[in-house]
N, C-alpha and C positions, 0 to 999 in steps of 0.2 A: 505494499501499499506503501503511494511519497503519498508526504502528508502536505508538503512542503513545496516550494517550488526552486529550493537549494537539494532534497529530492528527488528533483526531479531534474535538476543543473548534472546533477552526479551519476543519479541512473541513466541518462544521457550520453555521458561525455563515458561509460558501460556500453557502450555500445558505440564508440569513438564514433561519437559527436557533439562538439566543442558548441555548449546555447550558449546564446548572451543572456544576459540579465533577463529582455526581453521576452526573448523565446522560448524560456523558460516559465517562467510569470503565466504569460499567454494559457501556454500549453496548460500549464494546470489550472488557468480560472476555465476552460475550454470543457479539460477531464470534470470539473468537480460542476460546473449550471447544464453540465448534460446537450454543449450545444457543440454545431459544425465548429471547426475549425477552417479559416480560411488563411493559405499563402501566400501573396503576390510577394512577386523579384524578378528580379532578368533569369536567364536561362543560366544555370550549371550555377547557383549559392547555396544550395541544399535540399530546395522544400521537400523534394521527395523523398530526398537521402531523412527530413526532417520526420515524413510517416514509417518510415525504414525504421529507422530505430525507439520510435513510437511504442513499436510494436515488438519491439524488442525489453524496449523498456519496461511495460509495460507484464507483459510474459501475453500476448495475446496476437491468434495468427490472421497475415495483410493475406485482402482482397483487396484486389487492383480492378481500377474502373480505366482505362485507358482512353482518354474522348479522344474526338479528334472529326473532322467535319465530314456532313452521312451520320453520325452515331445518331440512332432512334428511339424506342425505349425495346423494341422487341430482343437489340442485339445487349440492352445493359444492364433488363428485365428478365425476362424469360422467355422464352421457347415451345411451341410444343412438337415430340418427337415425331411427325407423323408416321414414320418409321415404325410405330410401336403400335398407334392408330391403327391405320395398316392390319397389321397383320390381329388387329384385336377387335376391327370392324370381318378378318377372318375367319377369327375361333364362332365371332355372333352370328356370320350369316350358316355359316355350321349346324349351329346351335337353335335355330330361328325355329323351325318346326318347332322343337322339345319345350323349347320354350313357349310358342302361343297355346301349344297343342292345350294343354287346359282352359284357354280359355276361350270361354260361350257368347261372349258380347263381342263387341270388336271393338268397343270403347276396353273391355277388359285388356281387349293385345292392347293396344296404345298405350296402357301403361302401363304394361312390363316392359314392354320397346319402350318409356318414356325414363325406366327409373336404368334399365343401361343405358340412358343418355349419363350419367349422374356419375358410373365406369367411365366411360367413354373418358368425359370432362371432369378428371381427377389428379391429382400432384405427380398418380404413379407413370404420368405422360408429360410430367411441367418440368421442361430442363433448365435448373438455376441458372440464373447469367447472375456476376458480379452484385445486382442492387438486392434478386431476388433472395442471392443466397445469404450473404448480410443483414438480412432478415431475418431471415429464416436457422441461422448456422445457431447449432445448440450448444455454443458460449460467447460467450462478448467473444466481440472481432476486434480490429481495425483498419475501418473504408478510406480506402486514401482514388478521390477520386481529382486526375492528373491531369493536369492542361484544361482545365473547363474553361477556358477558355480558346480552344480551338474546334469546343463543341457549337452547335447549332443554338439562336435564342431559344430556339424550341423547344430543343430538350434542356436546355437551359432552366426554362422555366416548367419542366413535367420532372425536377427534380424539390421538388417547393414540399410539394407530396412528406416526400418524402424526410425531407427534413425539418419540417413542423413537425409531421408528427408519432413518423419512423413507422408511418401504411404505407402501403400498397394499395389502393384494388385494381384484381384481374376482372374483367367480365365473366368468367365461365366460373371463378371460382369465388368472386365476393372483396370481401379487402380482408390482406392480407398485416398486421396489424407485428410489431418487432421478438421475438423473445426474448431477444436481452437490446437495448440500444445502445445500437457500433460506437464505438471511436471515430466520428470522421474524419476527413483533412481533405477541404478541398486545395490543390496548387493551379495557380495561370501564374503566366509570361507577360501577361498585358500585354497580349493583341489584341484586344480589344476590349471596349468597354462594357466591364458587369453589369445588371442589376439593381437598382436596387430594395427588389424584394430580396434577392440571392444574401445581399448582400448584407440586409437587416437582418435575417436568422442566421446570421456564425459571429464570433468572435473573427478578428482582424487581425493581420501580421503582414506588416513588410520584411522581409532580409532579402541587405544589401548584398555590397560587394562587402566582405572582413576586410576589417581597419588587418593595417599589414601586422602584429600582436597576436591575432585572434588565426590571419590567414598561416601561422609561424606555430602558434602551438597544432593549428590542424595539420601539417603538415612532417611537422616532429615525432604526433602522436599515426596517424596514414603512414608514415616511412618511415619507418624505426633505424632504418640502417646508415639515410641522408644528415653524413656530421650535420654539429649543428652550423660550420661556415659555413657549407651549400646549403644547406637550409636558408642561412639569412642572404646565401646570397638569389638563393630559388626566389623567394618571396618578392628583396627588392625589384627585381625583372621582371616580375608578372605587374603589381604594383605600376610600375610606370609607364608598360605596357598599357593598363587602364587609363593611361592619359593621351595615352593618343589621338584618340579621337576614328576605335576603328568600327569599323560594321561590326563584330562582332571583339565582346573583348573577349578573353580567355577565363575559363569559367573556371571557378575553385575547384572542381576536379581532373581540368586541366592542369592546375598546379598541381594535380595529385602523379598526372601521368605522368607530367614534364619529369617532376622529383624521381619517380622510381623509374624513367624511363636513363635520370643522369646515372642512380646507381648501379643498373648495367651495363652503360659506360664503363663504368669503374669509372667515374669521374671526382675528381677531387680538386676542382676548381671550373669556373665559370669562366674558361676567355672565349674571343673571339670566334672562333671556329664550332669549335662545339654551343656557345649560341649562334651562330646561323645553321649547322648540319641541323639540327632541335626543332630548327622556330615552332619549324609543322605540329610537330608536340601542340604547340598552345593554340597555332590559329591554322583557323582553318578553310578561310577566303583567299587567293592570289592577290586582290587589292590588299589587301593585312599584311602579309608576308613584305609582298614593292613595301613599306611602307614604313615598316623597322627592319627593311635592310637599308633602307636609305638613312636613318635614324642612329641606326651602326656605322655607315658611314662616318659622317657629322663626325659622332662620336671619333674614330681612328683623328680623326682631319681634329679635331682640339686632341685626343692624345700626346698628338707630335709635337702640338702646341704649348702641355698641360701637361703632361707624362702622368703625373699622378690623376687624373680623375680613370673614372671605375666604370667597369661597361654600360653595370645599370644604370649607369646618369642617365635616362633618358630625357630628363632634363635640360 
């Protein structure tokens, strides 16, 4: 049981997630208030990792719904297993004469067939997708609705019933309420504005790129084989690149990838050659790579005039 934000922070750290005081406090309040947590911020700052870490910290299974354009309730909520229904139809056809043999009137025969409809549209033929699986799970779970901003506004509106009452309406079965209220985490990369109705149902948290010290702690935790000196150089370079007005700034996950790459290369220092040959681990657009290389060339020109200048001094 996590009884205060400090315990939340410690539990998340055990899952290799370093939470700021704000993250730990808002996550604690979302859990205690039973409200969904909406986490917005740039891509790659650890929004999805927060949900995964919360799953581990609270010892609850994680159920993930990855959102995308065109996602509808049939893919997110449930589908009927038509193959099983067809098999049942064949069995019913084979038994139809026996079923209706004892019926004295057409009404009795219709009533007997109607009773079989209840079996035909039953949970035995229902294939639960992430949303329904989270509501009907036998134990509390963490439901991650990832990149909700990629889904259409219509799907966002559909979510309101689930986020408000933790129940869904299935025409063939009626209303299904949650056995246990899941801990819900929604993430957004801010590619479009979310509705006020959705935001009103959630606690809001904005996660930005970490500070120098916070990112250094993350690198040391996630890549323990990296020396302190190299860890500091790694973070200095990445933080400097984020000031270059790139098309896509290096994310925290890419910082970690780069740190792991430096370990694999047995690097003991980030020199010009190492930096230039590994730029694409950090940068994923050619225009960004070229901009960074131009900055490096300017750095080399300055180095000839000021020998003590470091390759990580991007400004």
